[in-house]
C-alpha positions in Angstrom: -73.9 23.6 19.3 -76.4 21.3 21.0 -76.8 19.0 18.0 -73.0 18.6 17.3 -71.2 19.8 20.6 -67.9 18.2 20.0 -67.2 19.8 16.6 -68.8 23.0 17.8 -66.5 23.2 20.8 -63.4 22.1 18.8 -64.3 25.0 16.5 -64.6 27.5 19.3 -61.3 26.3 20.8 -59.5 26.4 17.5 -60.7 30.0 17.0 -59.7 31.1 20.6 -56.2 29.7 20.2 -55.8 31.5 16.7 -57.2 34.8 18.3 -55.2 34.4 21.3 -52.1 34.3 19.2 -53.1 37.1 17.2 -53.8 39.1 20.2 -50.5 38.5 21.5 -48.8 39.7 18.3 -51.1 42.7 17.9 -50.3 43.7 21.6 -46.5 43.3 21.1 -46.7 45.3 17.9 -49.2 48.2 19.0 -48.0 48.9 22.4 -45.1 50.7 20.9 -47.1 52.8 18.5 -50.5 53.6 20.0 -50.9 56.8 22.3 -50.0 55.8 25.7 -49.6 58.3 28.6 -47.3 60.1 28.9 -46.6 59.7 25.1 -50.1 60.7 24.1 -49.0 62.5 21.0 -47.2 59.5 19.4 -49.3 59.9 16.0 -47.7 63.3 15.7 -44.2 62.7 17.0 -41.0 62.6 14.7 -37.7 61.7 16.1 -34.1 62.8 15.0 -31.7 60.1 16.1 -28.4 60.1 14.1 -26.0 61.9 11.9 -24.0 60.3 9.1 -21.2 62.0 7.0 -18.5 60.4 4.7 -15.3 61.7 3.1 -15.4 60.4 -0.6 -11.7 61.2 -1.0 -10.1 59.2 1.9 -13.1 56.8 2.3 -13.6 57.7 6.0 -17.1 58.1 7.4 -18.8 58.5 10.8 -22.3 58.0 12.0 -23.9 57.9 15.4 -26.0 59.9 17.8 -26.0 63.8 17.2 -24.0 66.3 19.0 -26.2 69.1 20.6 -24.6 71.6 18.1 -25.8 69.5 15.1 -29.0 68.7 16.6 -29.9 72.3 17.1 -28.9 73.2 13.5 -31.1 70.5 12.0 -34.3 70.6 14.1 -34.6 73.9 15.9 -37.2 76.4 14.6 -38.8 74.1 12.0 -42.0 75.5 10.4 -45.0 73.1 11.6 -43.4 71.9 14.5 -45.3 72.7 17.9 -42.5 71.8 20.4 -39.0 70.4 20.1 -37.1 68.5 22.9 -33.3 67.7 22.9 -32.6 64.9 25.2 -30.0 62.1 25.8 -30.2 59.2 23.3 -31.2 56.8 25.9 -31.6 57.2 29.6 -28.3 56.1 31.3 -28.2 53.9 34.3 -26.1 55.2 37.3 -26.0 55.0 41.1 -28.0 57.4 43.2 -28.1 57.7 47.1 -30.4 59.9 49.3 -30.9 60.4 52.8 -32.1 56.7 53.5 -28.4 55.6 52.7 -29.7 53.1 50.3 -27.5 53.1 47.1 -29.5 51.7 43.9 -29.3 52.3 40.1 -31.6 54.7 38.6 -32.4 55.5 34.9 -31.4 59.2 34.2 -33.1 61.1 31.5 -31.4 64.5 30.7 -33.5 67.1 28.6 -34.5 70.6 27.9 -37.6 72.4 28.9 -39.3 71.1 25.7 -39.4 67.7 27.1 -42.2 68.9 29.4 -44.2 70.5 26.6 -44.2 67.3 24.4 -44.9 64.6 27.1 -47.8 64.4 29.5 -45.8 63.9 32.6 -47.7 64.4 35.7 -46.1 66.9 38.0 -47.1 65.8 41.5 -45.4 68.7 43.5 -42.6 71.4 42.8 -41.6 72.7 39.4 -39.6 71.8 36.2 -36.2 73.2 35.5 -36.0 76.4 33.6 -34.4 77.3 30.2 -31.7 79.3 32.2 -30.9 76.3 34.5 -30.4 74.1 31.5 -27.9 76.5 29.9 -26.1 77.0 33.2 -26.0 73.4 33.9 -27.6 73.9 37.2 -27.5 70.7 39.2 -31.1 70.3 39.7 -33.5 67.2 39.2 -36.9 66.0 39.2 -37.4 62.5 40.6 -40.3 59.9 40.1 -42.6 59.2 42.9 -41.1 55.7 43.6 -37.5 57.0 43.3 -38.4 59.7 46.0 -39.6 57.1 48.3 -36.3 55.2 48.0 -34.3 58.3 48.3 -35.8 60.0 51.3 -38.2 57.5 52.8 -41.1 59.7 54.3 -39.1 62.8 54.7 -40.0 66.0 52.6 -38.4 65.9 49.0 -38.6 69.4 47.7 -35.3 71.1 48.2 -33.6 67.9 49.5 -30.4 66.7 48.0 -29.1 63.3 46.8 -25.9 62.0 45.1 -26.2 61.2 41.3 -23.0 59.4 40.2 -21.4 60.9 43.5 -22.4 64.4 42.5 -24.8 66.5 44.5 -28.2 67.3 43.1 -31.3 69.3 44.5 -34.8 67.8 44.2 -37.0 70.7 42.6 -39.9 68.3 41.6 -41.5 65.0 41.8 -43.5 63.4 38.8 -45.7 60.4 38.5 -44.0 57.0 37.6 -43.7 56.1 33.9 -44.0 52.7 32.3 -40.9 51.8 30.5 -43.0 51.4 27.3 -43.0 55.1 27.0 -39.5 54.7 25.8 -38.9 58.4 25.0 -40.5 59.7 28.4 -39.3 56.8 30.8 -36.9 57.8 33.4 -36.4 57.7 37.3 -34.5 60.9 37.5 -34.8 64.0 35.1 -32.0 66.5 34.9 -31.1 69.3 32.4 -29.1 68.3 29.4 -25.5 68.9 29.4 -25.0 72.0 26.8 -21.3 72.1 27.5 -19.1 71.3 24.5 -17.0 68.3 25.1 -13.5 69.3 23.3 -13.2 71.2 20.2 -12.3 68.5 17.9 -14.0 67.8 14.5 -15.7 64.9 15.6 -17.0 66.3 18.9 -18.7 69.1 16.8 -20.9 66.5 14.9 -21.3 63.4 17.3 -22.4 63.1 21.0 -25.4 61.6 22.7 -28.5 63.8 21.7 -31.7 62.7 20.1 -34.5 65.0 19.0 -38.4 64.6 19.6 -40.5 66.7 17.5 -44.2 67.4 18.1 -45.8 68.1 14.8 -48.8 70.4 14.6 -52.1 68.9 13.9 -52.7 68.5 10.0 -49.0 69.2 9.2 -47.7 66.5 6.8 -44.5 64.8 8.0 -42.9 65.2 4.5 -43.1 69.0 4.9 -40.7 68.6 8.1 -38.4 66.2 6.4 -37.9 68.5 3.3 -37.0 71.3 5.7 -34.4 69.1 7.5 -33.1 67.8 4.2 -32.4 71.5 3.1 -30.6 72.1 6.5 -28.4 68.9 5.7 -27.4 70.7 2.5 -26.5 73.7 4.4 -24.2 71.6 6.8 -22.5 70.2 3.5 -21.1 73.7 2.8 -19.6 73.8 6.4 -18.0 70.3 6.2 -16.7 70.9 2.5 -13.5 72.3 4.0 -12.5 69.0 5.5 -13.7 67.0 2.6 -16.9 65.5 4.3 -20.3 65.4 3.1 -23.5 64.4 5.0 -25.7 61.5 4.2 -29.4 62.0 4.5 -31.4 59.0 5.6 -34.9 60.6 5.5 -34.8 61.8 9.1 -36.7 62.5 11.2 -38.5 59.3 11.6 -42.3 58.5 12.8 -43.1 56.4 15.7 -43.7 53.2 13.7 -40.4 53.4 12.1 -38.5 53.8 15.5 -40.5 51.3 17.2 -39.6 48.5 14.6 -36.0 49.2 15.4 -33.2 51.1 13.6 -30.9 49.0 11.5 -28.1 51.5 12.1 -27.2 54.9 12.3 -25.6 54.7 8.7 -28.5 53.0 7.0 -31.8 54.3 5.7 -34.7 52.6 7.6 -36.7 50.3 5.7 -40.1 49.1 7.4 -41.2 46.9 4.4 -39.3 44.0 5.5 -40.9 44.3 9.1 -44.2 44.7 7.5 -43.9 41.8 5.3 -42.8 39.5 8.1 -45.8 40.6 10.4 -48.0 40.0 7.2 -46.7 36.6 6.8 -47.2 35.7 10.5 -50.8 36.8 10.7 -51.6 35.0 7.3 -50.2 31.7 9.0 -52.1 32.4 12.1 -55.4 32.9 10.1 -54.9 30.3 7.3 -53.8 27.1 9.3 -56.8 27.2 11.7 -59.2 28.5 8.9 -58.3 25.4 7.0 -59.0 22.9 9.8 -62.1 25.0 10.7 -63.5 24.8 7.1 -63.1 20.9 7.1 -65.1 20.8 10.5 -67.8 23.1 9.0 -67.9 20.9 6.0 -68.5 18.0 8.3 -71.2 19.7 10.1 -72.9 20.7 7.0 -73.0 17.1 5.7 -75.0 16.1 8.6 -77.6 18.7 7.5 -77.8 18.0 4.0 -81.6 17.2 4.3 -82.4 20.5 6.1 -80.7 22.4 3.4 -82.5 20.5 0.7 -85.9 21.2 2.3 -85.1 24.7 2.7 -84.0 24.9 -1.0 -87.3 23.2 -2.1 -89.4 25.8 -0.3 -87.9 28.5 -2.3 -84.8 29.5 -0.3 -82.2 31.1 -2.6 -78.7 30.1 -2.9 -77.4 33.3 -1.6 -79.7 33.0 1.4 -78.1 29.7 2.1 -74.7 31.2 2.0 -75.6 34.1 4.2 -77.2 31.9 6.8 -74.3 29.4 7.0 -71.7 32.1 7.3 -73.7 34.1 10.0 -74.1 30.8 11.9 -70.5 30.2 11.8 -69.6 33.6 12.8 -71.4 33.3 16.0 -69.3 30.2 16.9 -66.3 32.1 15.6 -67.1 35.1 17.6 -67.6 33.1 20.8 -64.2 31.7 20.2 -62.6 35.1 19.5 -64.0 36.6 22.7 -62.5 33.6 24.7 -59.3 34.1 22.8 -59.2 38.0 23.5 -59.9 37.5 27.1 -57.1 34.7 27.3 -54.6 37.2 25.5 -55.3 40.0 28.0 -54.8 37.8 31.0 -51.6 36.2 29.6 -50.2 39.6 28.9 -51.1 40.8 32.6 -49.8 37.8 34.4 -46.6 36.7 32.2 -43.7 38.6 33.4 -41.1 39.4 30.7 -43.5 39.0 27.7 -42.7 42.5 26.7 -39.3 44.1 27.3 -37.7 47.5 26.5 -34.4 48.3 24.9 -33.3 48.7 28.4 -33.9 44.9 29.0 -36.6 45.9 31.7 -39.8 43.9 31.7 -42.8 45.8 30.9 -46.3 45.4 32.8 -48.9 46.8 30.5 -51.9 48.0 32.2 -55.5 46.6 31.8 -56.3 50.2 30.0 -53.6 49.6 27.6 -54.7 46.1 26.7 -58.2 47.0 26.3 -57.5 49.7 23.6 -60.1 49.9 21.0 -57.5 49.5 18.3 -56.4 46.1 19.5 -60.0 44.9 20.2 -61.2 46.0 16.9 -58.4 44.3 14.8 -58.8 41.2 17.0 -62.5 41.0 16.4 -61.8 41.8 12.7 -59.4 38.8 12.6 -62.6 36.8 13.9 -64.4 37.9 10.8 -61.8 37.2 8.3 -61.4 33.9 9.8 -64.8 33.2 9.7 -65.0 34.2 5.8 -62.0 32.1 5.1 -63.4 28.9 6.8 -66.9 29.2 5.8 -66.9 30.5 2.2 -66.1 27.3 0.5 -68.4 25.0 2.5 -71.3 27.5 2.3 -70.9 27.8 -1.5 -71.0 24.0 -1.9 -73.9 23.6 0.3 -75.8 26.1 -1.8 -75.1 24.1 -5.0 -76.7 21.2 -3.7 -79.6 19.6 -5.9 -82.9 20.0 -3.5 -84.0 16.5 -4.4 -80.7 14.5 -3.9 -80.2 16.8 -0.6 -83.5 15.6 0.8 -83.1 11.9 -0.1 -79.4 12.1 1.2 -78.6 10.2 4.5 -77.3 12.1 7.4 
C-alpha cells in the first residue's frame, strides 16, 4: 500500500462497496430467519397457514386461512411437537382508548395460551390469560409497555380498563415491546383468540382467520410432523366427501425460511427454489463484477514487481509459494475493505429508516445486536475470502509462471 497507494486504496474501496452491498442483502434476508427475541426458537418453528379444498365435479374450490375447527383438527396433539399456538393470521389494527383520552391505532394479536409457551415474551407485570378465559371469551388483555403508557399515562395499569374497538377490556398484564421483525410475536395488545363459531355454514367450518405456530422438539425431523399432518388431511377428506370436496395438501406446515420468503398464495405449494436462485444470482453479480476489476488492478500491481518475483524465483522460491504469498497479501487488502464495508452496512441499516419493512408496512429498526449477529458477520467475511480468491487466483498463477531470467531483466 505504501508503494502503490492509489491502486491499493481503489482496491480497498471497491472491496468495501461490494461487501457493503452484500452485507445489506444478507441483513435483509437473514433478519427474518435467524433467532431474534422473542422468536428465539425460529430454527424449530413450523407454521400452518392455509387450507385448500376443491370439488372435482363442479369445479369449485376454496382456499384461505384456517377456521379454528380445522386448525385444531390438523395441528393439535402432533407427536414431536413441544408446544402449539392458535392465533390470528395477522395482527389486526384497530382503535384503542384508555384513561388518557387519546385514541390511537394498535396492533391486536389474538392467541391462546400456547402463544406464551412458544415465544419469549418478557412479562413485566401481571399475568397471562388462562385456557378457561380463552374458551369463555373473557375480555381481558395484555398490553405492551409503550401501549400502556399511551393508554394510562403514569396511572396503575393492572386492573384498569380500556376500549378496544369500542368494547371494554381489562388489563391483566404488561409485556415488553416487540420489534415488528418478530412477525409472529409482534403486537401492541394481546387478547384471547375468539373460539366462537361464526355461523354454521359449510365455508365457515373450513375457513376463518387462524394460523398455527408449532414449536418442534429438539432433534425431531420436520418431515415427521408433515407426514402426520398429511394423514390428517386424508381424514378430513372423508368428512368432506358428502359435499363432493377433497382437500389439497401443500406440504404444510412450513418452516421459517419458507414463510419469510413469502407465500405465493393459499392454493399454491410454496417453492423456495426461485427465490434461492435469485439470491444466488444477485450475490454472484456482487462478487464477480468487482472481482474482475480487482483482478485487473492486481495484475497491474504485479507487473511493477516482476523483478522482485524473478529474484525470489531465482533463489529457489517455488511457484506454489509465490501463489500463496500473493493471495495472502491481497487478502489483507481485501479484508481491510471488507471490514470497512461491514461497518458501513451496519451504520446504514441503523440510520436509514424504511430500509426494512414488515408486511404491516411498518419500518423496522434493527438493533445493533441483531446486525452484529455472528451468522451475518461470518458470511460477510466469507464473501471477502471468495472475492479475494476470484480476483487474485489468475494474476497469482500468471506471476508464478514467469521465467526468472526474463522477470529479473523486465522493466518495472
